[in-house]
DRENDO-1510 file (C-alpha; in Angstrom, 1 decimal, always signed):
<recs>
REC; n; res; u; v; w
REC; 1; MET; -1.4; -21.0; +11.9 .
REC; 2; THR; +1.7; -21.4; +14.0 .
REC; 3; VAL; +2.7; -19.0; +17.3 .
REC; 4; LYS; +5.7; -17.5; +15.8 .
REC; 5; LEU; +4.0; -16.4; +12.4 .
REC; 6; PHE; +1.5; -14.9; +14.8 .
REC; 7; ILE; +4.1; -13.1; +17.1 .
REC; 8; GLN; +6.0; -12.0; +13.7 .
REC; 9; ALA; +2.6; -10.3; +13.0 .
REC; 10; ILE; +1.8; -8.8; +15.8 .
REC; 11; ILE; +5.2; -7.2; +16.2 .
REC; 12; ARG; +5.1; -5.9; +13.2 .
REC; 13; PHE; +1.9; -4.5; +13.4 .
REC; 14; LEU; +2.6; -2.7; +16.8 .
REC; 15; ALA; +5.5; -1.3; +15.5 .
REC; 16; GLY; +3.7; +0.1; +12.7 .
REC; 17; ILE; +1.3; +1.8; +15.4 .
REC; 18; VAL; +4.2; +3.1; +17.1 .
REC; 19; LEU; +6.4; +4.3; +14.3 .
REC; 20; MET; +3.6; +6.2; +12.3 .
REC; 21; GLY; +2.1; +8.0; +15.6 .
REC; 22; ALA; +5.6; +9.2; +16.3 .
REC; 23; LEU; +6.0; +10.4; +12.9 .
REC; 24; LEU; +2.9; +12.3; +13.0 .
REC; 25; PHE; +2.3; +13.3; +16.7 .
REC; 26; VAL; +5.8; +14.3; +17.6 .
REC; 27; PRO; +6.1; +16.9; +14.6 .
REC; 28; ALA; +2.1; +18.2; +15.6 .
REC; 29; GLY; +3.9; +18.8; +19.1 .
REC; 30; THR; +0.6; +17.6; +20.4 .
REC; 31; ALA; -1.6; +14.0; +20.6 .
REC; 32; GLU; -4.8; +16.4; +19.6 .
REC; 33; TYR; -4.3; +16.0; +16.0 .
REC; 34; PRO; -8.0; +14.3; +15.1 .
REC; 35; GLN; -6.8; +14.0; +11.6 .
REC; 36; ALA; -3.6; +11.7; +12.4 .
REC; 37; TRP; -6.1; +9.5; +14.5 .
REC; 38; LEU; -8.5; +9.3; +12.0 .
REC; 39; LEU; -5.8; +8.0; +9.6 .
REC; 40; MET; -4.3; +5.6; +12.1 .
REC; 41; GLY; -8.3; +4.1; +12.8 .
REC; 42; ILE; -9.0; +3.7; +9.2 .
REC; 43; LEU; -5.4; +2.3; +8.4 .
REC; 44; PHE; -4.5; -0.4; +11.4 .
REC; 45; ILE; -8.3; -1.7; +12.4 .
REC; 46; PRO; -8.8; -3.0; +8.7 .
REC; 47; MET; -5.1; -3.9; +8.9 .
REC; 48; PHE; -5.6; -5.8; +12.2 .
REC; 49; LEU; -9.3; -7.3; +10.7 .
REC; 50; ALA; -7.6; -8.5; +7.4 .
REC; 51; GLY; -4.5; -9.6; +9.3 .
REC; 52; LEU; -6.7; -12.3; +11.3 .
REC; 53; ILE; -8.8; -13.7; +8.4 .
REC; 54; MET; -5.5; -14.5; +6.6 .
REC; 55; MET; -3.9; -15.6; +9.9 .
REC; 56; VAL; -7.1; -18.0; +10.0 .
REC; 57; LYS; -7.4; -19.0; +6.8 .
REC; 58; ASN; -4.4; -18.5; +4.4 .
REC; 59; PRO; -1.3; -17.9; +6.9 .
REC; 60; GLU; +0.6; -18.4; +3.4 .
REC; 61; LEU; -0.7; -15.4; +2.1 .
REC; 62; LEU; +0.2; -13.6; +5.6 .
REC; 63; LYS; +3.7; -15.2; +5.7 .
REC; 64; LYS; +4.2; -13.7; +2.1 .
REC; 65; ARG; +3.1; -10.4; +3.0 .
REC; 66; LEU; +5.0; -10.2; +6.1 .
REC; 67; ASN; +8.4; -10.9; +4.0 .
REC; 68; ALA; +9.8; -7.7; +2.5 .
REC; 69; ASN; +13.1; -9.4; +1.8 .
REC; 70; GLU; +14.3; -8.3; -1.6 .
REC; 71; GLN; +16.1; -9.7; -4.1 .
REC; 72; GLU; +16.0; -7.3; -6.8 .
REC; 73; SER; +18.1; -4.4; -6.8 .
REC; 74; GLU; +16.2; -2.1; -8.5 .
REC; 75; GLN; +13.2; -2.8; -6.1 .
REC; 76; LYS; +15.8; -2.2; -3.1 .
REC; 77; MET; +15.7; +1.5; -4.5 .
REC; 78; VAL; +12.1; +1.3; -4.9 .
REC; 79; ILE; +11.5; +0.5; -1.3 .
REC; 80; LEU; +14.0; +3.2; -0.1 .
REC; 81; PHE; +12.3; +5.9; -1.8 .
REC; 82; SER; +8.7; +5.1; -0.6 .
REC; 83; GLY; +10.2; +4.4; +2.9 .
REC; 84; LEU; +11.4; +8.3; +2.4 .
REC; 85; MET; +8.3; +9.4; +0.8 .
REC; 86; PHE; +6.1; +8.0; +3.9 .
REC; 87; VAL; +8.5; +9.7; +6.5 .
REC; 88; GLY; +8.8; +13.0; +4.8 .
REC; 89; ALA; +4.9; +13.0; +4.3 .
REC; 90; PHE; +3.9; +12.3; +7.6 .
REC; 91; ILE; +6.2; +14.9; +8.9 .
REC; 92; ALA; +5.1; +17.5; +6.8 .
REC; 93; ALA; +1.7; +16.6; +8.0 .
REC; 94; GLY; +2.4; +17.2; +11.6 .
REC; 95; LEU; +4.3; +20.3; +11.1 .
REC; 96; SER; +1.4; +21.9; +9.1 .
REC; 97; PHE; -0.8; +20.8; +11.7 .
REC; 98; ARG; +1.4; +22.3; +14.3 .
REC; 99; TYR; +1.7; +25.9; +12.5 .
REC; 100; GLN; -1.2; +25.8; +10.8 .
REC; 101; PHE; +0.0; +26.0; +7.2 .
REC; 102; LEU; -1.4; +24.8; +4.1 .
REC; 103; LEU; -4.1; +22.8; +6.1 .
REC; 104; LEU; -7.0; +21.6; +4.1 .
REC; 105; PRO; -10.8; +21.9; +5.2 .
REC; 106; PHE; -12.1; +18.8; +7.0 .
REC; 107; TRP; -14.6; +17.9; +4.3 .
REC; 108; VAL; -11.8; +16.9; +2.3 .
REC; 109; SER; -10.5; +14.6; +5.1 .
REC; 110; ILE; -13.8; +13.3; +5.0 .
REC; 111; THR; -13.7; +12.6; +1.2 .
REC; 112; GLY; -10.3; +11.2; +1.8 .
REC; 113; THR; -11.7; +9.0; +4.6 .
REC; 114; VAL; -14.0; +7.5; +1.7 .
REC; 115; LEU; -11.5; +7.3; -0.8 .
REC; 116; PHE; -9.2; +5.5; +1.4 .
REC; 117; LEU; -11.3; +3.0; +2.2 .
REC; 118; LEU; -12.9; +2.3; -1.1 .
REC; 119; ALA; -9.6; +1.6; -2.1 .
REC; 120; TYR; -9.0; -0.7; +0.8 .
REC; 121; ALA; -11.8; -2.9; -0.3 .
REC; 122; LEU; -10.6; -2.6; -3.7 .
REC; 123; TRP; -7.0; -4.3; -2.3 .
REC; 124; GLY; -9.0; -6.9; -0.3 .
REC; 125; GLU; -10.5; -8.0; -3.4 .
REC; 126; VAL; -7.1; -8.1; -4.7 .
REC; 127; MET; -6.4; -10.4; -2.5 .
REC; 128; ARG; -9.0; -13.0; -2.5 .
REC; 129; GLU; -8.5; -13.2; -6.2 .
REC; 130; ASN; -4.8; -13.5; -5.9 .
REC; 131; ALA; -3.2; -16.0; -3.7 .
REC; 132; PHE; +0.4; -15.2; -5.1 .
REC; 133; LEU; +0.5; -11.7; -3.9 .
REC; 134; SER; +4.1; -11.0; -1.7 .
REC; 135; ARG; +5.8; -8.1; -0.7 .
REC; 136; THR; +8.5; -8.8; -2.8 .
REC; 137; VAL; +9.2; -9.3; -7.2 .
REC; 138; GLU; +9.6; -12.5; -7.6 .
REC; 139; VAL; +7.8; -15.6; -9.1 .
REC; 140; GLN; +6.9; -18.1; -6.8 .
REC; 141; GLU; +6.7; -21.6; -7.0 .
REC; 142; GLY; +3.6; -23.3; -8.9 .
REC; 143; GLN; +2.5; -19.9; -9.6 .
REC; 144; LYS; +0.4; -19.4; -12.6 .
REC; 145; VAL; -1.6; -16.3; -14.0 .
REC; 146; ILE; -4.4; -14.4; -12.5 .
REC; 147; ASP; -6.6; -13.5; -15.4 .
REC; 148; THR; -9.9; -13.3; -14.2 .
REC; 149; GLY; -12.3; -10.6; -12.0 .
REC; 150; LEU; -10.0; -7.4; -11.6 .
REC; 151; TYR; -6.9; -8.7; -13.3 .
REC; 152; GLY; -9.1; -9.0; -16.4 .
REC; 153; ILE; -9.1; -5.6; -16.3 .
REC; 154; VAL; -5.7; -4.3; -15.6 .
REC; 155; ARG; -2.7; -6.3; -15.2 .
REC; 156; HIS; -1.8; -4.3; -11.4 .
REC; 157; PRO; -4.9; -3.7; -10.0 .
REC; 158; MET; -2.9; -3.7; -6.2 .
REC; 159; TYR; -0.9; -1.2; -7.1 .
REC; 160; ALA; -4.0; +0.8; -8.5 .
REC; 161; ALA; -5.4; +0.5; -5.3 .
REC; 162; ALA; -2.0; +1.1; -3.5 .
REC; 163; ILE; -1.9; +4.3; -5.6 .
REC; 164; LEU; -5.5; +5.6; -4.1 .
REC; 165; LEU; -4.5; +4.3; -1.0 .
REC; 166; PHE; -1.6; +6.5; -0.5 .
REC; 167; VAL; -2.7; +9.6; -2.1 .
REC; 168; SER; -5.6; +9.6; -0.2 .
REC; 169; MET; -3.5; +9.5; +3.1 .
REC; 170; GLY; -2.6; +13.4; +2.5 .
REC; 171; LEU; -6.0; +14.3; +1.9 .
REC; 172; VAL; -7.1; +12.5; +5.4 .
REC; 173; LEU; -4.8; +13.9; +6.8 .
REC; 174; GLY; -6.1; +17.6; +6.0 .
REC; 175; SER; -2.0; +18.3; +4.6 .
REC; 176; LEU; -1.7; +19.8; +1.1 .
REC; 177; ILE; +2.1; +19.2; +1.4 .
REC; 178; SER; +1.4; +16.1; +2.5 .
REC; 179; PHE; -0.8; +15.2; -0.5 .
REC; 180; VAL; +1.6; +16.5; -2.7 .
REC; 181; ILE; +4.5; +14.7; -1.3 .
REC; 182; LEU; +2.7; +11.2; -1.7 .
REC; 183; LEU; +2.0; +11.9; -5.4 .
REC; 184; GLY; +5.6; +10.7; -5.2 .
REC; 185; CYS; +4.3; +7.0; -5.1 .
REC; 186; ILE; +3.0; +7.2; -8.8 .
REC; 187; PRO; +6.5; +7.5; -10.2 .
REC; 188; ILE; +7.4; +5.1; -7.9 .
REC; 189; LEU; +5.0; +2.4; -8.3 .
REC; 190; ALA; +5.6; +3.1; -11.9 .
REC; 191; LYS; +9.0; +2.0; -11.3 .
REC; 192; ARG; +8.4; -0.9; -9.7 .
REC; 193; ILE; +5.9; -2.0; -12.3 .
REC; 194; ARG; +8.0; -2.2; -14.9 .
REC; 195; ASN; +10.6; -4.0; -13.5 .
REC; 196; GLU; +8.0; -6.3; -11.9 .
REC; 197; GLU; +6.8; -7.2; -15.3 .
REC; 198; MET; +10.3; -7.8; -16.8 .
REC; 199; VAL; +10.7; -10.4; -14.1 .
REC; 200; LEU; +7.2; -12.1; -15.0 .
REC; 201; GLU; +7.6; -12.4; -18.2 .
REC; 202; GLU; +10.9; -14.4; -18.2 .
REC; 203; GLY; +9.9; -16.4; -15.1 .
REC; 204; LEU; +6.2; -16.9; -15.3 .
REC; 205; PRO; +4.7; -19.1; -18.4 .
REC; 206; GLY; +1.7; -17.5; -19.8 .
REC; 207; TYR; +2.6; -13.9; -18.8 .
REC; 208; ARG; +3.4; -12.5; -22.2 .
REC; 209; GLU; +0.3; -13.5; -23.7 .
REC; 210; TYR; -1.6; -12.4; -20.8 .
REC; 211; LYS; +0.1; -9.1; -21.6 .
REC; 212; ASN; -1.1; -8.9; -25.4 .
REC; 213; ARG; -4.8; -9.8; -23.8 .
REC; 214; VAL; -5.4; -7.2; -21.1 .
REC; 215; LYS; -3.0; -3.9; -22.2 .
REC; 216; TYR; -3.5; -1.7; -19.6 .
REC; 217; ARG; -1.4; -1.9; -16.7 .
REC; 218; LEU; -3.4; +0.2; -13.9 .
REC; 219; ILE; -6.1; +2.8; -15.4 .
REC; 220; PRO; -8.1; +0.9; -18.5 .
REC; 221; PHE; -7.4; +3.3; -21.8 .
REC; 222; VAL; -4.6; +5.5; -19.8 .
REC; 223; TRP; -2.2; +3.5; -18.8 .
</recs>
């Protein structure tokens, strides 16, 4: 663990809370938006705990997760569209709450919370299985193909978890408009996966053979 890495992680964490809070509560015109507090709680509390665990047990993985400097030009576009999607979804949720427009019943928010936490647990398992996970598309020094556990079922379990996380956010927020906007994560991540697989096929020994063994990217028998 280094002081620099700890400070970097804390700054990113606090910046995320402030930014997300602003995108939700300012459009809502009030801080009394229960679903927004619910989402921030189930998002940032596990994130903080996961960060602490990585800081102690695997600081190199935490360092990789904090690095968002993409080298692939195609992935830079993916990040841009993802950012726009989240900004639009959160603002739309706040406005929906403010004007009571196309809101979903509270039981939908509870269902979304369950789905979100299940996806978080799946994400955690993927992080445990694959120490080479980073936020950028690249082949790392010493990287090897992981083909056990969830990686023996689908090639990209992290993205499967991410889709469930993102889509369930709209349900937690109780906004139909936000939910529809967040469905945009599916084509965005599909584009990222296609480009990532090209990079891995070219630079990671054994990845082509792995693709032949594990046929599906996200969902068994579907895609």
